[in-house]
N, C-alpha and C positions, 0 to 999 in steps of 0.2 A: 504494500499500499504506499502511496506517495506521501501522504501527510499523516501527522499523528491522528489517532482516532478521535481525539477531542475536537478536531476540526471537521469531522464528518457530519453529515446531515442524515436524519432518520425519518422514515415514514412510520407514523405511529397510528395504530387503530385503537379507538376508544370504544370499548364494548358497551358501556352504559349509554352512550349517545348514538352508537352506530355511525361514528364519524371518523374521518381521517385528518391528520395534521402532519406538518413538516416542521421539524425543529432540530437544533444542534444536539448531537449525542450527549454532550456535557449537560445540557439543560434537562434532557430526559432523565439522565442519571441523578441529577440533583433532585428532581421531583419525585422519582421513585424512592430514593434514599430517604427523603423527607417524610414520605408517606409511611415507610417502614418505621422510622423513628417515632412517629406520632401514632403508630399502631392503627393505621388507616388502610383500607383496601385501595390498591392502585390497579384499576381495571383497564389497563391499556397494554399493548404489546408492540414491539418493533417488528414491522413487516419487511423492511429493507433498509439498507444503509448505503450512502453515496458520498463521494468526495466533494460534490458540488450541490448547491441549493437547486440549480436547474435540473440536475439529474433526479434529485429527490422529488421535486415538483412533478416531473414527468411520470415518475413511478407512482406517486400518489394519485395522479389522474387515472392511471391504469387500474389501480386498486379500486377506485371509485366506480369506474366503468364496470368492473367485475361485480361489485356490489349491486349496481343498478340492474344488471342482468338477473341477479338472484337476490332480491331484497330480503332483509331480515325483518319479519313482522314484529310488532310490539309483543305479541303473544309468544313467539319463538324466543325473543329476547328475554322475556320474563321467565320462561321455562328454564332456559340456560342459567340465568342468574340464580334462580331458586335451586337448581342442581348444585351450583357452586356453594350456596349457603348451607345446603343440607349435607354436602359431601365433607 
Protein backbone atom coordinates (compact mmCIF):
# COMPACT_ATOMS: atom_id res chain seq x y z
CA UNK A 1 0.00 0.00 0.00
CA UNK A 2 1.32 3.40 -0.97
CA UNK A 3 0.19 5.48 2.01
CA UNK A 4 -0.12 4.80 5.72
CA UNK A 5 -3.46 3.22 6.50
CA UNK A 6 -4.52 6.26 8.51
CA UNK A 7 -4.69 8.19 5.22
CA UNK A 8 -7.08 5.69 3.65
CA UNK A 9 -10.79 6.23 3.13
CA UNK A 10 -13.43 3.64 4.01
CA UNK A 11 -16.93 2.92 2.82
CA UNK A 12 -19.01 2.32 5.90
CA UNK A 13 -22.43 0.66 6.07
CA UNK A 14 -24.70 1.78 8.92
CA UNK A 15 -27.05 -1.07 9.69
CA UNK A 16 -29.41 0.92 11.89
CA UNK A 17 -30.16 3.42 9.12
CA UNK A 18 -29.47 1.19 6.10
CA UNK A 19 -27.15 3.92 4.81
CA UNK A 20 -23.60 4.26 3.53
CA UNK A 21 -20.95 6.86 4.24
CA UNK A 22 -17.35 7.62 3.34
CA UNK A 23 -14.82 8.73 5.93
CA UNK A 24 -11.18 8.44 6.87
CA UNK A 25 -10.18 5.13 8.42
CA UNK A 26 -8.76 7.00 11.41
CA UNK A 27 -12.17 8.65 12.02
CA UNK A 28 -13.93 5.29 11.82
CA UNK A 29 -11.52 3.81 14.36
CA UNK A 30 -11.94 6.78 16.70
CA UNK A 31 -15.73 6.40 16.62
CA UNK A 32 -15.72 2.63 17.07
CA UNK A 33 -13.21 2.81 19.93
CA UNK A 34 -15.26 5.56 21.57
CA UNK A 35 -18.38 3.40 21.38
CA UNK A 36 -16.46 0.51 22.93
CA UNK A 37 -15.23 2.65 25.80
CA UNK A 38 -18.74 4.01 26.42
CA UNK A 39 -20.15 0.46 26.25
CA UNK A 40 -22.39 1.41 23.33
CA UNK A 41 -23.27 -0.65 20.31
CA UNK A 42 -21.51 0.40 17.10
CA UNK A 43 -23.73 -0.86 14.31
CA UNK A 44 -21.65 -0.16 11.26
CA UNK A 45 -19.07 -2.08 9.28
CA UNK A 46 -16.38 -1.25 6.76
CA UNK A 47 -17.24 -2.58 3.32
CA UNK A 48 -14.16 -1.38 1.46
CA UNK A 49 -11.02 0.71 1.89
CA UNK A 50 -9.39 3.03 -0.67
CA UNK A 51 -6.30 5.24 -0.87
CA UNK A 52 -8.34 8.17 -2.25
CA UNK A 53 -11.64 9.82 -1.40
CA UNK A 54 -12.68 9.58 -5.06
CA UNK A 55 -12.17 5.81 -5.04
CA UNK A 56 -14.20 5.48 -1.85
CA UNK A 57 -16.99 7.66 -3.24
CA UNK A 58 -17.14 5.49 -6.36
CA UNK A 59 -17.25 2.35 -4.25
CA UNK A 60 -19.98 3.79 -2.01
CA UNK A 61 -22.07 4.48 -5.10
CA UNK A 62 -21.62 0.86 -6.18
CA UNK A 63 -22.73 -0.40 -2.76
CA UNK A 64 -25.74 1.95 -2.81
CA UNK A 65 -26.77 0.69 -6.26
CA UNK A 66 -26.54 -2.87 -4.98
CA UNK A 67 -28.76 -1.99 -2.01
CA UNK A 68 -31.22 -0.25 -4.34
CA UNK A 69 -31.56 -3.48 -6.34
CA UNK A 70 -32.26 -5.43 -3.15
CA UNK A 71 -33.72 -3.05 -0.55
CA UNK A 72 -33.75 -3.92 3.12
CA UNK A 73 -37.26 -3.45 4.46
CA UNK A 74 -37.83 -1.97 7.89
CA UNK A 75 -39.30 -5.31 8.96
CA UNK A 76 -36.22 -7.27 7.80
CA UNK A 77 -34.00 -4.73 9.50
CA UNK A 78 -35.95 -5.10 12.77
CA UNK A 79 -35.73 -8.90 12.59
CA UNK A 80 -31.95 -8.79 12.11
CA UNK A 81 -31.56 -6.24 14.90
CA UNK A 82 -33.71 -8.37 17.20
CA UNK A 83 -31.60 -11.44 16.35
CA UNK A 84 -28.51 -9.49 17.35
CA UNK A 85 -30.07 -8.46 20.68
CA UNK A 86 -31.30 -11.98 21.41
CA UNK A 87 -28.02 -13.64 20.39
